[in-house]
C-alpha positions as CSV (number, residue, x, y, z in Angstrom):
1,M,5.7,-55.9,-14.1
2,R,7.6,-52.3,-14.5
3,L,5.7,-51.1,-11.6
4,F,6.7,-53.7,-9.0
5,I,10.4,-53.0,-10.4
6,Y,9.8,-49.4,-9.9
7,I,8.8,-50.0,-5.9
8,L,11.6,-52.5,-5.6
9,I,13.8,-49.4,-6.8
10,M,12.1,-47.2,-4.5
11,A,12.6,-49.0,-1.9
12,G,16.0,-50.2,-1.9
13,V,16.7,-46.3,-2.1
14,T,14.4,-45.7,0.6
15,Y,16.5,-47.8,2.9
16,L,19.8,-47.4,1.8
17,I,19.2,-43.6,2.7
18,R,18.3,-44.9,6.1
19,M,20.3,-47.5,6.5
20,L,23.8,-45.8,5.7
21,P,23.9,-43.1,8.5
22,F,23.5,-46.0,11.3
23,T,26.6,-47.9,8.8
24,L,29.0,-45.1,8.5
25,F,28.3,-43.4,11.7
26,R,29.3,-45.6,14.2
27,K,31.3,-43.5,16.7
28,E,30.0,-40.1,18.1
29,I,30.4,-37.2,15.6
30,K,33.1,-34.5,17.2
31,S,33.7,-32.0,14.6
32,K,31.1,-29.1,15.5
33,F,31.0,-28.0,12.4
34,L,29.8,-31.6,11.0
35,K,26.9,-31.8,14.4
36,S,25.9,-28.3,13.3
37,F,25.1,-28.9,9.8
38,L,23.0,-32.1,10.6
39,Y,21.8,-30.3,13.4
40,Y,20.5,-28.0,10.5
41,I,19.4,-30.5,8.0
42,P,15.8,-30.8,8.7
43,Y,15.2,-27.6,8.7
44,T,16.5,-26.9,5.5
45,V,14.6,-29.8,3.6
46,L,11.3,-28.9,5.3
47,A,12.1,-25.1,4.4
48,A,13.0,-26.3,0.7
49,M,9.8,-28.2,0.0
50,T,7.6,-25.7,1.7
51,I,8.4,-23.2,0.5
52,P,7.9,-23.5,-3.2
53,A,4.6,-25.2,-2.6
54,I,3.6,-21.9,-0.4
55,F,4.1,-19.4,-3.5
56,S,2.3,-22.2,-5.7
57,S,-0.6,-23.2,-3.2
58,T,-2.9,-19.9,-4.2
59,G,-2.1,-19.0,-7.4
60,D,-1.5,-15.3,-5.7
61,M,2.0,-13.9,-4.8
62,L,0.5,-11.1,-2.7
63,S,-2.0,-13.4,-0.8
64,A,0.6,-16.4,-0.7
65,T,3.0,-13.0,1.1
66,V,0.9,-12.1,3.3
67,G,-0.4,-15.5,4.5
68,T,3.2,-15.9,4.6
69,I,4.5,-12.8,6.9
70,V,1.0,-13.6,8.7
71,A,2.7,-16.9,9.5
72,V,6.0,-16.4,10.5
73,I,4.9,-13.2,13.0
74,L,2.8,-15.2,14.8
75,A,5.7,-18.4,15.1
76,F,8.2,-15.8,16.2
77,F,5.6,-15.1,19.1
78,D,5.2,-19.0,19.8
79,L,1.3,-19.3,19.5
80,P,0.2,-23.1,18.7
81,L,0.7,-24.8,15.3
82,I,-3.3,-24.3,14.8
83,V,-3.8,-20.6,15.2
84,V,-0.4,-19.9,13.3
85,A,-2.2,-22.0,10.8
86,L,-5.4,-20.9,10.9
87,A,-4.7,-17.3,11.0
88,A,-2.4,-17.2,7.8
89,S,-5.2,-19.6,5.9
90,L,-7.7,-16.4,6.9
91,A,-5.1,-14.0,5.7
92,A,-4.4,-15.1,2.2
93,Y,-8.1,-15.2,1.8
94,I,-8.9,-11.7,3.1
95,T,-6.1,-11.0,0.3
96,M,-7.6,-12.6,-2.3
97,I,-11.0,-11.7,-2.1
98,M,-9.9,-8.4,-1.9
């Protein structure tokens, strides 16, 4: 029974998070500051979720740093995501075995 209550609460919170912007912002947002702030929210949340996972995934700070640097450099040059991911993983792996 307790699990069912937890699932209902999570469903309610998820629904509110998705429903509130539609009900609160019916008119077009004209503030340039607010528009730019809302534009960068997804990137900020993604970075906040991925950066800690990157640095705790290998168990070694040096290999995680090398993999991150390789990924950032390759992504800067607009290489495909699969190339960036494989090269970063390979760089972290090579750093770990050395």
